[in-house]
N, C-alpha and C positions, 0 to 999 in steps of 0.2 A: 359521838361519831354517827354520821347518817348510815342507816342500814341499807342494804342493797336488796333490792327484789331477786329472788333466786333465779328467775328467768334471765337475769342479766349477767349472772356471774362470769359466764364464758366469754362475754363481749365486753372487753376492757374499754372500748369507744364510747361506750354509752355511759353517761354520766349519771348523777343521782338527781339532778334537777335539769330543766330544759334550757336550750341555748347555750351560748359558748360561755361557760361559768368557769372560774378558778376553783382550786380545792375547797371543799366545806371549811378547811380548817383556817381560811383568811381572817385576820385579824386587821383592824384599822387604828391608826393613832387616836381618834376620837371614837370611842366605843359606843357612844350613845347615837352616834349618826348612822341613819339607815344606808344601806349601799345597795344600789340597782344590780351590782355584779356578784354579790355573795350569795350561799344559799341561805335563805331565811330561817331563822330559829324554828326548830320542830317540823321542817319540811322531811318528814321522814317517809321513805318510799315503800317501806314493809314493816308493819307494825305487828307482825305475827310471832316474832320472837320472844321468847320468855323474859329477855331482860330489856325489851324495847319499851320505851316510854309511851304513854299515851299522845296520839299525835293529832293535830287539828285536820290534818288532811284524810285522816282515816285509813284504814287497812288497805295496803295495795294500792294507795293513792299517791301522786305526785304533786307537790306544790310548785307552781310555777313562779317565776321572778314578779309577776304582775300580782300573785296572791290568789288566782284561782286553781282549782284543782283538775287533774285528769287522771285516769286511770294508768297503771303502769304500761299496760300494752300499747295503750294510745302514745303515751309519753316515748316509749321506744320508737314506735313508727315516726313521729314526729321527729324526733332527732335523728334517725337514719335516713330521713328523706333528705338531708343536705348531704352533699358528697364528702367524702372522708376528707380529702385534701383541703374543702372549703372549711370543715369543722376544725380541723387542725389549725389552719391558719388563724382563724377567729379566736380560738383558744390561745395561742401563743400571743396574739396582740394583746387580747384582754388581760391576760397573766402579767404582761409587761406594764400595762396601763395601771392596774391595782397595784402592783410592786411601786410604781412611781408616786400614786396617791399616797400609799402607806408611808413610803420615805418622807414625804413633803407635808403630811399632815392634812392632806386634801380631801374632800368629800366628792365621790364621782358625779353626783346628781347636782352640785351646785354650778349656778351659772357662772361660766368663765374657766372650768375645771378644763374641758376637753380643748378650749383654744390655748389655754397655757401649756397643755401637754403637748400639743402639735408645735407650738413655738419652740419648746424644749426639743422636739426631734428635729426641727429645722436648723437649731443652734448646733446639733451633733453632726450636721452635714448630710441629713438625709433628703432624698429626692422628692419633688413634688408628688409624683405618682405615690411614693410610700406614704406620704402625709394623707393623700386622697384615700388610699387603702384603710389606714387607721380610722379616718374621720367615718367611713362608711361602717366600718365594723362597731365602732363605738355608738354610733348614732342608732345602729340597728338594736344594740343590746339596751341601751337607755329606753328606746321606744317600747321594746317588749315589756320592760319594767314598769312602763307607766311615768316615766319621767324623760319625755322626748326632748331634745334640743330644741330651743326657741329661735326665732327668726335672728335676734341679735347675735347669738352665740354662732349661727351659721353664716352670717355675715363675716364675723371675725375669722373663722375657719376660712372661708372663701380669700380674704384679703391676705392672710398669713400664706396661703398656698400661691397666690399671684406674686407676693413679694419674693418668696423663694425661687420661683421660677425666673424673676427678673434678674437674682442675684447669678442664677446659674447661667443665663443667658449673656452676662457681661463677664463671666469667667475667663480669662484668657487661655485657660488649658482645656477648656471644653468638657468639664468633668460632668456637666449636665447632660450632654449628648446621649441619646437612648443607646442602650446596648442590647443589641440583637444577635441571635444565633447566626453563624456563618451560613450562607445559604449553600446548600448541596445541590449542585449542577447535575446534569444527565452524565456529563464526564466523570465528575467526582464519584457518582454512583457507581458507574463502571470500574473506576479504579479500586473503590472500596470492595465491590464483589470480586474482583481479581485477587484479592488477598486471601479469599475463602477456598479451602479445598471442599470441593462440591461432591467428592467421593465418600466424605463421612457423613454420619448422620447430623453432628453439631453443623457442618458445613451447609447442608441441605436446608436445615432449619433457618439458620441465619440468611442465606440466600433468600428464602421466601420471605421472612421477616422485614430486610432491606428493600427488597423490590416491591412488595405490597405497601410498606409504609411510603415510599417514594411515590408511586404510582397512584395511590389513593390520597395523596396529600394529607396523610395522617398526622394526628397529634400524637406525642408519644405514648399516650395511654390507650389510643384505638387500636393498634394492631394485636397487642397482647390480649385484648379484651375480645377479639373474636373467636366465636365457635366454630366448629367444624361445618355446621349447616349455614353458616354465614357467609360462606363463600362457594359459589356455584358456577360451573362453566357453561357457558352457551354459545351460540353462533352469532355472531353480528354479520348483518348484510349491509354492505357498503358500496356505493357506486364509485367505480373508479373514474376519477375527474378526468383522465387523459382519454381512456378508451369507451367510457361509458358502460363498461362490463360490470355485471353484478357479482362482486366479490363476497364469498362466505367465510369470515376470518374468526379464529377461536378468540373468545373472550371471556373475561372474569365478571361475575355480578357480586359484588362485595354489598353486605348490608350491615350499616353501622347502627345497632339497636340504641346505645347511648353515646352521648358525647358531650362535650364542654357545653353546646348550645342546645342539648337535648338530654338533659341529666337524667330525666325520669322516664325516658323511653316511651313518650306519648307520640312520636312521629317514627318513622323508618327512614334514615337517610340511604340512599343507594348510589353506590358508585359502580360505573361501568368501564371496564380497562380492555382494550384490545391488546392482543398480542403484538410484541414488536419483533424485528428482525435482527437482534443482537444480543449480546449477553446479559442485557437488563430485562429481558422479557420476563414479566411477572408470571405467566401462564406456564411458561417452561418450569420455572421455580416451583410454583405451587404444585404443580403435576409431580415434580420429584419429591416433594415432602409429603404429598399424599401417599405416594408409594411407600414410605416409611411407616406413615400411620396404617395403612391397610396392611402391611405385613405384620405389624404388632397387634393387629385386631381391634384398633381404636376406630370406633364409629360415630361417638358423641363426645361432647365436652369441648375443653379450649382446643384450638387450632393449633396455636404455637406452643409448644412443651419443651420441659425440662429434659436436658440430654446429659447424662453421666457415664462416662466410659463406653461411650458409643452406644448407649441405649437410653431409651425412655425412662423415666424415672419419675416417682412422686415425691422422693426425699426433699428435705429442705424446710424452710420455714413454712407452716400451716397457713393458707391464705384465708382472709376474713371469711370468704366465702366458700363453704366446701364443695360446692359445684365447680370451683375452679382450681381443684386439686390436681397437680402436676402441669398447670400452666405458667407461663412467665407473665410478668408484670412491666409496667412502664420503667421501672429502674433497669431491667435487663435489656430493653430496647434503647434506651438513652447509653448505656454502657456499651452495648453493640455499634452504635453510630460513632461514639467516640474512639472505641479502640480500632475499629476498622478504617476510620480516617487517619489516625495516627499511623497504622500499618502501612496505608498506602502513602505516608510521606506528606499528607494535606496539613498536618500540623507539626511545629516544631517541639522539642523537648524544653522544659524550663530549667532554668539553671538554680542553683543552691539558693540564691538570694530571692528569686521570684518565687520558689515553692515555700520559703519561710513567709514571705509577704502573704500569699494565700492560705498559709495554715491557721485555722482557728485556734489549734492547739498552742502553736508559738504566740499567737496573738495573747492568749490567756495567761502564759508565763510572763510576757513582758508587762503585761497590766498588773500582774501581781508584785511585780518588783518595783513598782513606781509607787509613789507617795498619792494619797487620796485625791489631791487637787490636782495632780498632773495627769490624771487618767483620762478625762474628758478629752482634753486637747490631743493627747496621744491618740486615742480611739478615733477621732475624726480625722487626724491626718493621716493615719493609716487606712481608713476607709476610702479617703481621696486617692491615695497612691494605689490600693487595690484596684479601683475603678479606673483609674488610667492604665494599669496593666493589662486589665482585662479587654480594654477597647482596643490594645494593640495587637491582641492575639488573635488569631483565626480560631474560633471556637465552634466545633461541631457538635451540637446537641439533639434532642429529641426534635425540636422544632426546625432544625436545619433543613429536613426532608420536607415538610410542609412548605417552608418559606422557598426553598430551591425549585419544587413542582410549580407554585404559584408564579414565580419570576420566569420560569421557563416558557409557561403558557402565554405569559404577555408578550415574551420576545417573540414568539412564532405568531403573534397576532390575532389571539383568542379574545373576543369581546369580554367585557368586565362581565357581564350577566351571565355568560356561561361559564366564568372562571366562578362566579358566587354559587352557581348550581352545582357544578361538578365537586367543589372543594366544600361545601357544605356551609357557606357563608350566608346570613342573613342579608337581603338587598341594602346596599348603601352601608356596608359593615366599614367601621372605621379600623377594624383590625386588619381587613384586608387593604386598606388604604396605606398602612404603614408598611405591609410587603411590596406593594407595587411601587415600580419606578415612576413616579409623577413628574420626572424632568422631561423636557423637550428632547427627542432623539438628536444626537449630532447630524444625521442626514437631513432632518428637518429644522435644524436650528437657523433662526434667521440671520444670525451673524456669519454663518457659513455662505448663506445667499447673497450677503453683502460682499464677501470675499470673492464669490465668483463673479459677481457682477464689476467689481473693480477691476479684476483681471481679464475681463472679456474684451476683445479687440474693439476699438471704437467703430461705428457704422457712420453712414452718411449723416451730416448734420443740415438742419436747415434754420433760418432765422425765425424768431418768434413771430415776426409781420408776416412771413410767408405761411406759417401755420395756422394764424390768424385768418388770413385771406382765403386759404383752402376751406377752412371752416366755415366761412360765411358763404362761400361759394355752394358748398354741399349743402347749407340750409337754403340758399335760393332755389335750388334744383329741387 
């Protein structure tokens, strides 16, 4: 078994070799075939132990997939430079790929292996976006190991993905249609806030979390990552468009130090939010929550904190970053959005059959009761039914707030480049394009204009000859 460097013992997310690798005990059908995805023999990260064998990597060294070595400290920083959720996704996809290779006696680095695996996923009913994600992860791992995909394999992967897209486009049930979170409109936000008791500590925190999340067009991971110093109140000077008077309005300046598009914090995304004149006002909610923090003597650390029995607490699962102790995370934000939407009556309750269809535990029991040859078809059909059910439901999740805010800005006529800047999208973002309504508004729809023209009372008519004669006379004049 590979020895672990002492400085990594407390960090279970740091593996014993670089990149998204499966456990070191991975074995293959062909033991003589090298694998780009398993830890090479003798890749010991610490050889100082009394029973540790000699290592070609040397004491405290890590052997990378391509065969070079780096120090344990360098390996740890390289590893943690990739966001946790990205690492977890890569490791999950890589583990499934290695299991498939082991089951079918395939070598991951052989030409044709990755296209065959993606065809296997397509046969099981996975979406084209899923195939692209798997292909990207596997290509990344193979490239780092020194066995990159060649042009032929890449062309096969593209063809498989295109064929799967064409299959779904012809599906009469529309199972290939994109599943997006239900947008949380400004009216929905007001209804969700109305379910909170703002006289309590938890109610004040939740109101601050929801209003900040919506008005900053936040991803679910962003509000919980804010520190106290990241939200500052300032005065916004705005000219009244009707009177020309210079107004001084309270506003919040929110600094998002790390995000999906800025994972390493090299830039600082700043969002400015002016106070509103209704119950959705983020400035009022932030002030109420700051009163709680000030009363508890909290001056630094996470802005949004855990609450238990009406008091701030650090109890619960310890965070990966000790500086985040007592703070809430993205899961709490997602649950808050889901629960307040349900409490406001924006979603409906599921019946027993629907709950069973969405239950992974029920699916595991059903699969265990089937014969080996029947499981693939059953899993594919269940996946299809589950997707159709999800498409029919109103699903409020972390991205509902971001999508709702973007759509609201579009409806009030905000130019696209302003939406990109305010909501922290790169110029020309494809992700933003998926949120925007790119259809012609009914008010401007040409068929509406046709209808109006057809029902307009007829005016005086003139013959074509008269029109031509008048035109010639105008030319002569």
